[in-house]
Steps between C-alpha positions, in 0.01 A plus 500: 500500500776711628649209681492280187655776297785542767560121504521495116747788498702324775535190293588700194785648684616161629485362150698791350771451768509134430541534124777762548698296761488186284655632186781279407460299816638140499335201664753526781364854570180342625687318779789733589434834325848480353641621829479870392239639736597835687483430873303803587229396261471157638493635852214752424300227315548248773337720761177477293550129430536437871172696564222285372131572468467323828711769659284771342184348652612318819770716654279802551240277673752353725488799725155379618628188653871550574571876454833579328675195643552381136788752494692272744496227231612759242790605729606120497476504124792751491724243678388234265587717192847565633556120558372430140735765351815386685450127552290361213572745203870438507444123460250551218727740308812280570324194340345713216155351562194526293275353759602494872398144545781377282722574796331214683585273219866593503519485887276214599383299215229453229228397733558807724507729195169367372344505850591881536366574152166318562453659838552845329256416221235405749563782744515767228204384319285492814630830637497699182155382401361594850653857451355525147162387632469844652511691177265259342246566784539865475460513123195269519344730764573829342482419121390155390199432729310792338585341159374159597840342456548186726802486737670219326521701176623804679783298637583339170493840319740672739753212502481505117595862500808423713588226253477746212768737624733246658501224242798638299724698731452318831721641771652757270148653445410488867802716600346783303135437572564475863636860496173615328277300733680602820462867402121456430471317837643773718334777300161334564572439867612865566200638316264282698659616824465859382127433425445360854683811654274723284182333626622536861588863428855444641842632398804261479630608841154445657464161340844387637403631851170319495650176381775510758243565779267216392525175703498302168847649429664274759802342343692303771375209706749415773272393788339183370728207410215281397373759245581445132571870486774489758789721368768221522284243326421755226860614449634140476210388285533803268874429443433139408193576294721722288775245481256229369262724299768707340833323537382144448223603251587484125231763428663767712854407430452472120481879465788556734711257294443730191729765655838548332724414804465349854561845642214646299278227619594561862424877466171412339399258782594734790327792341174347457516311825510826694242665274250225598463637863376863394282351223310280735481801752298684237249213466462475869457867542231490243322231703503708821366800303223297346391374844495861635298609192240228539469573879462877437238428229301244697579227257520149646861380475509158318571198725749377246798734442532392138168672430582840644671650200260357243209643702650842496547474122147372435356782709712773332511377139619718217874578495573296814352197335727529203802575716421191717459273190826628344686461837376145543582407146848647524574325821350162389623488155861583590508203734293256288688560171831428669354198673388346163834586347689336780285189504557457126877543556514252786311233312705545172837515665468302820234225417556463124866633473417654162550869530594535129179355375289797405192295397507326830519829680187635318297190570601492873409873537158435378457204718605691807246770421222230481614344829503852657143561400398162647664593833327835506165335459578256778582792729169666400316176608670437837678804626350646824771661701729812486676473172845626620487253784412221268794584276747488791337173631580351152852635518553357845419144378652489147794722526636349823652211317685734255636688806632163648650388166684818437617535857640153489686561179644841603587437868623140495759326281345157502337312234145353544327170413333669213234235429333564837487880481150513346363304800658731754355803322158361495515388865614822635173708419288208616685503846462868515123472452484239768716710735285817453187296580655340814637832629159653467325214675750464786606850575268729297798616291458559135797532278516821288741558211780344715362162373711570196819477709383183668434335173847595370659368822319170465610464143858581589492248789372234258771567244760505781390155611545388135841658456796312357864530638619616158539863420290630221549852370400644160 
């Protein structure tokens, strides 16, 4: 009952923030927030938006299979955020864009524009639904199973709650709700860490010493070039993951484009880019401490890392269960609400070219919510692998063409045979899939997150082969 009361109070707070933030808001505020957001507020909220419910569950469990090597990827993220801040943001602000894919229309042509938008819609819907699937599972396990509520109704109810507080204000509301949700997320995380330290009867200094001495705290892999955790693969992959998942993603860029000036947006991007590293260090430290606690207590460590934190919560209950649910909700809702807003924005502006049609926007927002629920139920039926790896696999295949399209537009001056662009963008992921299978069969090599870069290079090569001699610049 205490969990249900906490959830109700949480949504009352979100609804109150939504109503306050949408006073006198225009239809344009849904898409661009009227370009009045303070950069520091966007930066703080973006940390929470970047840390989904998948991070809350999967990252602590990563220490069981790969130690703290995920931090290598996070270090690569920093270089990616710098590239986005000083390469992509200046272009977006110069062209005064509402959606970033309209750049492709100005630079390459209508087919390229629509191809980029559709790849985003597919990628974001799948990735965001997979992330939100986590909070649905947690709520089902800790709340709704005892009430006899089926999973499909749980998913529909939670998505409906997101629709309620985003339907009016859109991105303007999310700038404010993200600050609240990020605060809740880190408070929950720190209090859970403190609870684990209490059960192990350790001070802060002792906890840090034990984590550093544990073999699961290994960060760098420099001795195995075939390993997906090799440092150079991780750094390079991390940089390009951020470039595509942030710089080429309407969801992440839409909030940054609400800042007053380019300089504010760059400060916002660099600030939360650096903050992402210590944030994930906290999650990994929690994972090491949980493993140590289980070993000391004689509890069998789960075979799947994703189950380690939920196991601790189920065994402890009480305040820890409430903190866990609130933390999961804050992480998941701050990413899911912005995803649904950006999907609505992209469809209305990019596909339908009707950003001033408020009735269309309301209808599309509802439809996106329904499709979102459908994707969640599909993942519930077929998902069987580590959630965070599943997300990055989706990214590698579907964001690669976006990387190739923007790279060709930014780093060449040539036009392209626009009618053939959709075929290139579909062929590149298929070739990547075949290449991954062939490399594993012939040499025992499996591509990691670097598959994203290969995908982008194949797309770029295809566009280069279709180039025209004429110069085409926006």
